[in-house]
LUMVOTI-714599 format. One record per residue (C-alpha): x negated, y, z negated; residue in three letters. Coordinates in steps of 0.001 Angstrom, whole numbers, plus 500000, padded with zeros to 6 digits. Each point is the difference from the previous one (the first is absolute). Example, Ala and Ser with C-alpha at 12.3 -4.5 7.8 and 13.67 -1.06 7.14 Angstrom:
<badrens>
487700495500492200ALA/498630503440500660SER/
</badrens>
This chain:
<badrens>
358994301555142048MET/501591500940496876GLN/497414502391499803LYS/500400501789503509ILE/503877500207499018LYS/499246501750496642SER/497954502126501665LEU/502233501008502506MET/502405500335497384THR/497862502529497990ARG/499354501542503148GLN/503804500440500978GLY/499952497531502872LEU/502342497491500267LYS/500276497021501899SER/502242499662502897PRO/503705498833499484PRO/500634496396500489GLU/504011500429500715SER/501783502722501485LEU/501657501296496786SER/496426501504499059ASP/500022502176503461LEU/501032502911498172GLY/496627499726497162ALA/498363499926503527ILE/500955503701500277GLU/498699501081496459SER/496142497803500638LEU/497643502376499027ARG/496747499846502202VAL/496619500809498174PRO/499328503704500362GLY/496806501093502382LYS/498401501585496476GLU/500065496411498606GLU/498169498054503226PHE/497750502627499750ARG/499154499503496584GLU/499576496034500341LEU/497929500539503634ARG/497992503083498045GLU/498846497450497327GLN/496506498675500841PRO/500013496479501133SER/497770497187500910ASP/502041497912502525PRO/498071496807499264GLN/499737500430496398ALA/503969501074500048GLU/500596496874501529GLN/498163497862497594GLU/502059501499497126LEU/502817498690501967ILE/498997496858500583ASN/498988499651496197SER/503374500402499099ILE/501648496884498384GLU/502458497905502705GLN/503172499981497425VAL/500249504025500755TYR/501035499068503421PHE/502969497607499124SER/503265500420500074ALA/501696503408498526ASP/501528497665496591SER/496167500086498796PHE/499751502208497061ASP/496805501429499860ILE/500351501340496506VAL/500716496940498723GLN/496923498369501842TYR/497351502520498542GLU/501239499592496489LEU/499811496698500183GLU/496358500361501442LYS/498845501926496765LEU/497803498274497487PRO/501147499488496849PRO/497553502242498863VAL/499831503506501422LEU/496891501989500919ASN/500466503401500969LEU/497279500086502593GLN/500697496927501598GLU/503708501209500350LEU/498917503652501168GLU/497508498044502557GLU/502828497509501185TYR/502339502786500243ARG/497473501943501969ASP/499765497079502453LYS/504061499805500171LEU/499882503911501232LYS/497381499857502577GLN/502010496863501614GLN/503327501865499588GLN/498007503228501680ALA/498860497655502919ALA/503239498498500631VAL/501814503433499688SER/497466501350502541LYS/500119496878502203LYS/504019500366499958VAL/499842503521500743ALA/497660499494502842ASP/502507497369501216LEU/502730502173499965ILE/498237503009501926LEU/499215497596502569GLU/503502498532500486LYS/502012503203498969GLN/500623500841503631PRO/501644497023500486ALA/501607500091496893TYR/501626503196501092VAL/500692498615503553LYS/501685496782498155GLU/502273502098497541LEU/501258502327503237GLU/500976496813501270ARG/501756498554497045VAL/501592503406499752THR/501772499662503327SER/500620496642499458LEU/502244501082496983GLN/501735502271501983THR/500877497214502527GLY/501274498011497416LEU/502318502828498735GLN/501309500077503089LEU/500464496524500586ALA/502035499689497023ALA/502120502655501225VAL/500770497920502974ILE/500684496837498240CYS/502267501904497559THR/502122501370502984ASN/499820496571501753GLY/501424498176497060ARG/502546502555500257ARG/501289499843503271TYR/499843495854499353LEU/502650500296496924ASN/501915502144502531ILE/499692497431503146ALA/500808496968497319LYS/502922501637498746GLU/501576500987503887GLY/499714496457501343PHE/503152498049500265THR/500044496042499860GLN/501454499642503936ALA/496825501643500692SER/498061497237498207LEU/501918497164501606GLY/499066501370503123LEU/496695499601499869LEU/500094496799498539ALA/501740498783503011ASN/497386501650502257GLN/497555498200498084ARG/501736496869500664LYS/500198500305503407ARG/496542500685500993GLN/499472496701497858LEU/502409497933502159LEU/498400501685503052ILE/496741498340499139GLY/501138497163498949LEU/501875499743503108LEU/496405500479501928LYS/498539497228498270SER/503006497399500965LEU/499312501381503498ARG/496123499305499745THR/500724496401498330ILE/502636498920502571LYS/497293500920503005THR/497585497969497672LEU/502421496750500217GLN/500030500435503768ARG/496020500376500722THR/499918496569500273ASP/501499500115503414VAL/498492502676501739ARG/496735498509498336LEU/500890496711502399SER/500673502245502854GLU/496702501790499772MET/498256496603499843LEU/501846498513502873GLU/498946503163502131GLU/496494499695498770GLU/499810503241498130ASP/497830498918497164TYR/499089503622499396PRO/503633501124499540GLY/500780497157498135ALA/497306500512497314ILE/500704503404500084GLN/503171499420498932LEU/499775497245497727CYS/497307502221498025LEU/502607503205499849GLU/502499497283499079CYS/497711499151496970GLN/499178503178498845LYS/503762500866500274ALA/500570496611497946ALA/497427501682497188SER/501942503166499903THR/503417498045499181PHE/498329497010498173LYS/502315501094496936HIS/502992498713501940TYR/500542496028499216SER/500513499081503810CYS/496839501614501137ILE/497800497539497757SER/501320497535502321GLU/499175501831503530LEU/496562500834498888ASN/499126496449499815SER/501663499345503426LYS/498261502893501823LEU/496337498540498564GLN/501389496762501232ASP/500483501548503677THR/497162501911499678LEU/497885496571500030GLU/502077498455502567GLN/498867503316502040ILE/496191499266499417GLU/500785496113501261GLU/501648501256503245GLN/497289502563500135LEU/496889497363499686ASP/502098497926502784VAL/500279503308502233ALA/495922500340499571LEU/499217497017500818SER/502210500168503530LYS/497404502415500520ILE/497077497626500611CYS/501315498601503100LYS/502047503415501770ASN/498887503012498855PHE/502534502464500183ASP/499342503580498768ILE/503421501099499002SER/500363496506498180HIS/496606500376498026TYR/500405503584499430THR/503205499222498223LYS/498250497824497938VAL/497092501987499247GLN/502727502540498668GLN/501885497639497827ALA/496538498080498317TYR/498733504030499357ARG/503320500723498291LEU/499445496953497923LEU/496396501453499409GLY/498743496384501239LYS/497876501307503055THR/497296497784498728GLN/501970496734499397THR/501183500428503649ALA/496749500001501057MET/499313496919498126ASP/503161498283501499GLN/499301501335503284LEU/496610498354499930HIS/501561496563498849MET/502450500116502370HIS/497962500628502765PHE/497542497087499066THR/503221497473499748GLN/501250501295503177ALA/496388498828501708ILE/500821496413498586HIS/503475499484500789ASN/499537501800503343THR/496924497240501086VAL/502238497362498261PHE/503286500353501810GLN/498205500535503501VAL/498004496985499585VAL/502727497894498397LEU/502468501190502630GLY/497670498472503200TYR/499358497044498065VAL/503666498828499349GLU/500402501132503738LEU/497675497521501307CYS/500615497298497393ALA/503578500320501602GLY/501955499113496678ASN/500723502146496686THR/498112497816497691ASP/499681502152497004THR/496876498579499075LYS/497886502693501602PHE/501321502318498199GLN/498890498318496696LYS/495982500464501958LEU/497510502508498753GLN/499183502327502685TYR/496929497953500875LYS/501001497161500412ASP/502494501141502147LEU/498005501756502550CYS/498517496547500637THR/503438499052501438HIS/499900502452502860VAL/499972498131503366THR/497151501136502798PRO/503116501079502110ASP/501663502187497471SER/496211501218498265TYR/499835503160502510ILE/503463501151499700PRO/499899499653496077CYS/497059501949499797LEU/501037502845501902ALA/503235500201498275ASP/497959499397496622LEU/498115503223501009CYS/503022501751500934LYS/501572499370496573ALA/496759500981498561LEU/499677503151501612TRP/503473501413499265GLU/499067499516496729VAL/496659501593500117MET/501786502993502364LEU/502526500226497071SER/497157500606497388TYR/498307502498502424TYR/503162502241499963ARG/500590499875496744THR/496627501183499453MET/500609502756502873GLU/503211500878497783TRP/498221500582496697HIS/497453502271501413GLU/502265501947501961LYS/502582500424496943HIS/496858500604497614ASP/499240502632502085SER/503155501677499966GLU/500786499242496480GLY/496299501603498877THR/500862503067501656ALA/503750500326498264SER/498172499356496784VAL/497487502506500813SER/502719502843499776GLU/501283498325496571GLY/498924501120496537SER/500860496903497828ASN/496453498785499238MET/500875496927498363ILE/502174498958502714GLY/497392500497502692THR/497518498340498430GLU/501999496785499536GLU/501313500244503450THR/496165500523501147ASN/499019496827497991PHE/502867497581501558ASP/498578501587503572ARG/496686498984499045GLY/501218496688498625TYR/501783499107503340VAL/497227501343502101LYS/497044497704498304LYS/503063496975499860LYS/500545500230503783LEU/496252500656501184GLU/499471496733497630HIS/502957498017501373GLY/498561500176503698LEU/496883497893499681THR/502098497357497922ARG/502626499918502231ILE/497723499062503217TRP/498213498018497738GLN/503527497934499490ASP/500603500393504034VAL/496469498315500464GLN/500483497263497993LEU/502921499075501402LYS/499399500088503501VAL/496385497966499011LYS/502124497310498682THR/502256499650502822TYR/496876499902502326LEU/498360497271497722LEU/503005498315500072GLY/499408498882504058THR/496693498502501605ASP/500041503020502703LEU/497631497561502003SER/502957498635501707ILE/501197503027501827PHE/499087500821503189LYS/497709502739500863TYR/502916502868501275ASP/501928499013496688ASP/497003500111497879PHE/499104503216501382ILE/503551501165499297PHE/499634499101496324VAL/496980501863499842LEU/501320503098501478ASP/503018499911497256ILE/497402499336497062ILE/497814502816501531SER/503232502464500535ARG/500896499101496554LEU/496304500544498727MET/500156503731501381GLN/503171500640498253VAL/498392499237496872GLY/497341501956500175GLU/502133502850501083GLU/502213499100497529PHE/497210500440496903CYS/496859500391501687GLY/499035496023499380SER/497699498253502412LYS/502373497162499330SER/496936497665498788GLU/502317497140499201VAL/501524499960502908LEU/496888500456502111GLN/498256496899498106GLU/503039497815500663SER/500463500586503670ILE/496140500124500805ARG/499350496771498706LYS/502231498198502098GLN/499148502575502841SER/496834498510500497VAL/500515496521499443ASN/502787500431502603TYR/497716502174502552PHE/497377497424499398LYS/501902496570501187ASN/501681502679502641TYR/496461500940501414HIS/498550496959499899ARG/503375498452502276THR/499273503336502231ARG/496576499188500923LEU/500865496416500827ASP/502544501364501896GLU/497935502402501677LEU/497057497106500784ARG/503051498371501506MET/500884503021502472PHE/496263500436500982LEU/499791496586500992GLU/502670499707501940ASN/499637503409501283GLU/499301500194503894THR/498993503724499857TRP/502926501171502199GLU/500579503713499787LEU/503154500741497790CYS/502033502822502098PRO/500992502940497986VAL/500792503732500660LYS/497651502561500768SER/501302501628496731ASN/499715497520497975PHE/499241500454496085SER/499717497861497536ILE/502400502282498019LEU/502655499043502271GLN/499865496396498374LEU/502317499018497410HIS/497076499211497723GLU/498716503543499862PHE/503427501748499907LYS/499258500906496214PHE/497139502182501358MET/501930502276501938GLU/503241499818497144GLN/497469501337497399SER/499011502917502758ARG/503611500752500293SER/501988498454497698PRO/503513501259500712SER/500023502974502904VAL/497937500474502748SER/496958502961499294PRO/501920502318502359SER/503182499910498182LYS/498711500293496695GLN/500345503247498038PRO/497210502328499427VAL/499284499732496503SER/497179502038498425THR/499260497342497652SER/498714496457500936SER/501173498444497194LYS/501617496930500334PRO/503456499336498574SER/500441497269497204THR/502202496900500476LEU/502122501313496940PHE/500083503602501804GLU/501123497845503642GLN/502892497728498561TYR/500556502001496638CYS/503622500296501300SER/501026497229502125CYS/498079497474501706GLY/497628496968498736ASN/496483500090500748PRO/500375495945500224PHE/502481499868502719GLU/497757500865502751ILE/498086497066499805GLN/502301498244501750ALA/500032502207502676ASP/496633499649500999HIS/500089496028500378LYS/501883500222503431ASP/497810501633502208GLU/500134501087503369GLU/499113498474503226THR/496619501007501257GLU/498928501109503089ASP/496424499994500559VAL/499667497351502582LEU/499782500935504085ALA/501456497276502692SER/497254499859502448ASN/497922502261498443GLY/501380502999501220TYR/502754501716498438GLU/502371500311502923SER/500627498828503533ASP/499669503333501206GLU/496685500636498217GLN/498550497235501932GLU/501101501054503222LYS/498643503577499438SER/496851498333499019ALA/499453498607503542TYR/501741502319501964GLN/497012502306500599GLU/497931496863500940TYR/502083499632503094ASP/499495502984501555SER/496251499721499573ASP/498759497745502809SER/496412500798499512ASP/499801499387496755VAL/498055496679499169PRO/502004497313498742GLU/497839499412496669GLU/500631503735499461LEU/503664499871499355LYS/500232499986496595ARG/501113502735497413ASP/497437502756499079TYR/498391499787496638VAL/498807502605498283ASP/496331499714499467GLU/499975501527496642GLN/502519498058498302THR/500729497220502394GLY/504062500626499825ASP/501931499962503024ALA/502928502595500737PRO/503495498977500547VAL/500476501825502893LYS/498782499251503612SER/496308501250500911VAL/499541501625503562SER/498062499019502960ARG/497311502609499072GLU/499810498151496498THR/499456497136501766LEU/497373500826502060LYS/497987501616497641SER/500217497274497579ARG/497357498021498650LYS/499551495900500198LYS/499520498878496258SER/503802500629499290ASP/502207497052500404TYR/503594500357499108SER/502986498590502010LEU/502315502888500363ASN/501056499113496643LYS/501009502758496991VAL/497297499984497600ASN/501567497970497267ALA/497781498556497387PRO/498104496354500640ILE/501070497420497398LEU/501676496993499573THR/502668498284497890ASN/497475498421497638THR/498758503890499489THR/503733501235499966LEU/500598497286497228ASN/496992501154497896VAL/501115503375500421ILE/502986499001498677ARG/498890498162496980LEU/497556502968499143VAL/503345502118499833GLY/501571497270497508LYS/497013500180498290TYR/500318503863499510MET/503297499577499060GLN/499359498023496753MET/497109502295499298MET/502314503274500660ASN/502590498588497866ILE/497373498309497248LEU/496881502394499903LYS/498816497836496714PRO/498732497136502862ILE/498812502669502601ALA/496141498719499867PHE/501414496090500408ASP/502024501345503007VAL/497502501716501306ILE/497585497241499521HIS/502278497573501609PHE/500606502157503109MET/496384500285500560SER/499765496413500074GLN/502726499974502599LEU/497334502457502052PHE/497278498032499436ASP/501411496691501127TYR/501427501628503303TYR/496435501580500662LEU/498016496914499360TYR/502453497981502101ALA/499561502532503025ILE/496272499516499166TYR/500095496483500053THR/501879499316503092PHE/498705502601502438PHE/496702501229498627GLY/497905497361498657ARG/497367499127502340ASN/496913499082498553ASP/498110499738503439SER/500338503319500755LEU/499235501735496426GLU/497034498286500249SER/498504501864503072THR/499855502972497692GLY/502660501986502336LEU/503615500105498972GLY/499405499285496322LEU/502921500959497472SER/498802503346497862SER/498374498874496307SER/503375501562498673ARG/502412497985501895LEU/497422496590499324ARG/500598500780496415THR/503738499865500398THR/500221497266501630LEU/497910498038497223ASN/501742501768497317ARG/503666498911501189ILE/498350496480501047GLN/498855499437496033GLU/502816501360498394SER/503004498687501981LEU/499020497596502331ILE/500265496305499435ASP/497307498424501502LEU/500566496473498742GLU/503560499287500052VAL/500237496367498704SER/502422498229497617ALA/497259498396498232ASP/501078499256496320PRO/496897500172498398THR/499486503677500432VAL/499411501432496767PRO/503217502471498860LEU/498098503160499964THR/498860499488503523ALA/503408498954501012ALA/501733503107498165GLU/497021501769502168GLU/501213498414503264ARG/503409500695499260LYS/499729503678500248GLU/498695499400503277LYS/501118499428503294VAL/498359497283502770PRO/498590501651503123SER/502502500699503097PRO/499304498236503274HIS/500721500646503461LEU/503203498982502025SER/499249497544502353HIS/502221502234502583LEU/497827502499499792VAL/497045499899502743VAL/496942502245499664LEU/497805498285502322THR/501349500310503439SER/498003502463502350GLY/503711501089501589ASP/500937501601497044THR/497031501606498716LEU/499364497141497378TYR/503490501072498143GLY/499843503771500252LEU/503450500300499949ALA/500072497986496582GLU/496963501770498978ARG/501464503643500297VAL/503087499019498658VAL/498118498183496988ALA/497482502777499087THR/502153503420500851GLU/502802498564497942SER/497375499846497125LEU/499270503573500735VAL/503362500616499982PHE/500420498295496919LEU/497153502211498336ALA/501444502956501378GLU/503505499400497870GLN/497752499253497062PHE/498559502979500640GLU/503449502117499744PHE/500631498217497005LEU/496917500714498140GLN/501488503182498356PRO/503095498249498706HIS/497615497155498888LEU/497640502389498385ASP/502862501625498243ALA/501273497325497844VAL/496516498097499318MET/499155500385496714PRO/497085502809499560ALA/497430496890498672VAL/500759498026503022LYS/499704502431502747LYS/496273498690500791PRO/501360496862501233PHE/502505501934502075LEU/497416502044501411GLN/497295497237500601GLN/502840497931501673PHE/500480503123502711TYR/496496501014500392SER/498378496237500555GLN/503143498458501194THR/502822502032501836VAL/497520501962501396SER/497807497099501788THR/502992498758501945ALA/498838502011503142SER/496542498284499344GLU/501173496826501297LEU/500974501209503230ARG/496049499542500968LYS/499017496378499086PRO/503729499307501669ILE/500067501427503184TYR/495894499504500372TRP/500754496525500829ILE/502053500765502528VAL/497316502428501765ALA/497996497096499531GLY/501521497424501913LYS/502329502253502378ALA/496189500716502297ILE/497754497616501146ASP/497169501313498531TYR/497923496798500663GLU/500602500292503377GLN/498611503372500466MET/496648499222498269LEU/499698496943502609LEU/500368502707502526LEU/497580502272498584MET/497425497245499476ALA/500367499190504039ASN/499347503968500725VAL/496087500890500906LYS/498607502691497595TRP/496549500672501323ASP/500827501134503283VAL/497803502872501887LYS/502304502213501257GLU/502736502121498438ILE/503067498195500742MET/503224502038501105SER/502675497401499653GLN/500728498320496342HIS/500287496624499171ASN/502471497372500461VAL/500491499157496230TYR/501156503760499329VAL/503377499495502880ASP/500264496822497896ALA/499989501241496859LEU/502443502948500947LEU/502312497383501621LYS/500060498451496823GLU/501402503013498370PHE/502337501195502570GLU/501524496283499487GLN/500065500610496380PHE/502166503346500439ASN/502482497909501790LYS/500065497416497832ARG/500195502705497195LEU/502782501501501935TYR/501917496547500284GLU/499742499651496075VAL/501511503181499885SER/503020499259501733LYS/500586497473496711ARG/499196502703497703VAL/498554503116499681ARG/496555500679499396ILE/499431503439498206PRO/497175502395500938LEU/497960498773496947PRO/499943496442501034VAL/499345500195503197SER/496602502551499376ASN/499165496959497578ILE/500086497703502459LEU/498297501912503031TRP/497548501034497051GLU/499393496484499512HIS/499762498702503561CYS/497766503181500987ILE/497672499468497233ARG/499730496049500469LEU/499532500815503679ALA/496956502600499476ASN/498099497813497196ARG/500383496946502960THR/498445502713502227ILE/497428500524497347VAL/499613496176499806GLU/499746499607503826GLY/497001502217500090TYR/498404498429497018ALA/499907496740502198ASN/497868501584502490VAL/496639498537501012LYS/498371502502501941LYS/501227503830500530CYS/498931502903502359SER/500043503433499388ASN/502591499801503069GLU/501534497194498437GLY/501145501989496916ARG/501087502572502023ALA/502298497517501715LEU/501055499191496110MET/500918503834499346GLN/502131499796503513LEU/501542497176499234ASP/501226501046496256PHE/500807503473501513GLN/502357498496502991GLN/501181497746496600PHE/500827503022498391LEU/501556502314502989MET/502503496998500711LYS/500961499195496424LEU/501007503568499407GLU/502728500076502829LYS/501748496902497769LEU/499088501114496724THR/500639503110497936ASP/498144498957497428ILE/497049503068499214ARG/497376499668499640PRO/499138496367501425ILE/499065497901497053PRO/496711499068499674ASP/498655501659502985LYS/496955501225498202GLU/499486496591498990PHE/499498499030503601VAL/498304503145501100GLU/497487500290496959THR/498866496320500996TYR/499465500939503333ILE/497965503225499630LYS/497956497983497149ALA/497879498500503057TYR/498307503439500834TYR/498755500624496198LEU/496597500179498918THR/498025497831497799GLU/500697501772496951ASN/503309501625500985ASP/501048496025500623MET/499137499028496372GLU/501570502911498458ARG/503209499194502151TRP/499915496605499275ILE/499881501035496017LYS/502961501745500757GLU/502498497868502172HIS/500824497554497572ARG/503340499163501963GLU/497785498321502535TYR/499542496225499685SER/496021498533499672THR/500556498084503461LYS/500888503417501590GLN/497292502411498438LEU/497385496841501207THR/501244499848503219ASN/499631503558500205LEU/496421499898498668VAL/498954497192502434ASN/501968501554502995VAL/497935503399499385CYS/496973497937499886LEU/498973500459503188GLY/500464503432500920SER/499095502296497372HIS/499180497817496387ILE/496499498006499841ASN/499870496517498187LYS/498818501222497150LYS/503018502363499185ALA/502447497454501078ARG/498498497685497475GLN/500405503625497291LYS/503424500196501192LEU/500744496464499386LEU/499154499930496468ALA/501933502993499532ALA/502914498100501485ILE/499142497078497674ASP/500161502493496913ASP/503235500938500766ILE/501624496797500657ASP/498068497972496763ARG/502772502061497696PRO/503194498552501882LYS/498697496313499488ARG/
</badrens>
């Protein structure tokens, strides 16, 4: 570095001045001329070699300016000088100097423009400094003049002004301190007004002001007092927060939340709120139950207050159990509603707060606010399940405190209704399926219902054994929905207003209980309203709905003297069997058929008091099933047993007749027989005894069964005058059919509540049991048809007829008239029975069908008893049968006549050839062996030889062999 400076010195260059005093020297600084630069640049150069020379220079040459180069070189000389080495060393130094000089020259040339520019700036700066020096000199001169011109009075004025400003500031501070001293009074007033945000805001402002004036000794005490006041406000704020749990108030809760937000304790507030809700549930249920226990105890003994809630529930008396449960659910509803409205408040204010925050620019504050909102949202969502679990446990504990089996059915249903409504509240509250309550109430319900059902089956047996099968008069418009037990179905369809008055809505989504009772009311208050039901109006006084209707029914018959007495009855629709309410015309009566029987009555359903009781039981069972769906399968199973037992009783009383069934006619269908066998095996106790030696398992199985019912001795089924109890049979059978129709009507409702895995049972019950009810008509009315007409007498009359006549007869035989007379007498007795009980068209058709079928089969049996028969005799058979058909068609409207072909085919078989006869025998297996054998033997004398007869008899024997 020293070498460079020396080089610059030798070239006339100077280093930049270090102070402004050397600025004058800058003007005399000589810049290297162009000739010198050119000489340096024109020297041959090798950049790499020059750089190596520069690098070979010793480091000491680049040291500070105080370094003495000459002294350094002299000291390096050896003791013995060698001229040649000195010259070589000198040349080396010259080369290094030349390289450095050239390098410096290059750098100077490179930086020369900047050097010139900087030199100009320095010159400009020098000019500015000279001007500033002039201004400063003038300023000092003027200040000196001012100093000499000021007087003592002016300085005093300024001092007073300064003092005045200080005093004004002091006065302001004193006023602020005075306000701070009075803050506690205002804070107390604001707390009494529940203006918590204002109180906290004021307290925080006071603390801020106190920190400003903390240099005053009086403020330190005030600051600690404000801190105590703030803690007191937090305590009162916590108390105010706890009030939200039972009676939510929007304005009150808004103030509380604003206050906590000012304190920066939003999350703490949410934690405290959940703790208060939990405490509120516990305190609420305890106080409700304690109030009833102390009320029923009749004293103010404090021992109950020291009991645990679980033990306290065991002291609730049965009389106060239901009111206490209702009040318990009401109180819990208030707590859950408050929580629900709390969540609504946060959802609404969080959405509004998000919109306002998005407009701000404070990123840190926004993130903190969003974090608080996220915490509050998660806390509230988690609290839903926790609170509902607490509610379930409290109610479950209450339910387990008393044995529900002691309650009557209506009271038990009322309890279930309350619990069902509570479970609905829980499901809407947090989407929970109320597993705790369901399992608890399900066990008690199943046990209760088993005992209840067993008692009802015993009562049903008692009713059936004392039933005289008299008609229970109900109105023509009777519907099971009119009964109290089925009111719940109408309420489920139209809960509050009629469909015509309901507003048209595009959305069919039903409102939740929280939406319905959010502002006022309580879903558990309506339970008591349903207990006092209105009076039923389903019974008719005498089979007519009014006296005027009864007169109208007979009015037109009195004016038609030409109408036969047996036809003076209402017209019955042939398709449905329904009788119109209005009176019929004369033309209608004249065009009537003969197989409708109805005593001028409105077409009211045929049922008995026992039927009505069964229907009521079904309604009660459905109430329980509708309220508590988890036991739906058990309830439907018990309902099916009611129907099974009723069906079995009707069959046992009126349809069992082994003698008629053995004939192969009037047999029950295979499906009906299977159903009856199933009922007998699963439900009927055929071994009623109290033998203590019976095994326990067998006793338990028999406990689930019911003894077979016995027909009342007051019911007479052996009198021909009453057509062997036809009226009772009609009432019994048609009441069963009506009961089956009601089960069909209820099927959609049962199917809706039945669990999916159990639906095959319901389908099987309807397809194999309910649908077979109408099939009982056939065996029951077959017994009447088999006894109503004297078929044996007709066989005797036919046996006296001579069939081997030689000429064609023009007059039919006497047995035809006797048989027709029997049918006319049967028609009259049917009409007499219809005076007691309306005989529906399906019943009359079955009766006539049975009688005609038995008559036709009796005719064939009579023809099969013929020993000899000529062609003219066979013509007489046809004449008799055609006469019978012609007269019979005037008595009945049955078309076609049953078993008409059965008789005609048998008569025509006399004309068949041998081959045709053999094929005919194989195709017509509906005839008995006796009838076929007689047919072959009678044909022997005409056109079938003995060999052919033997062949045909063998064919008949082959057909009969599988039957043996």
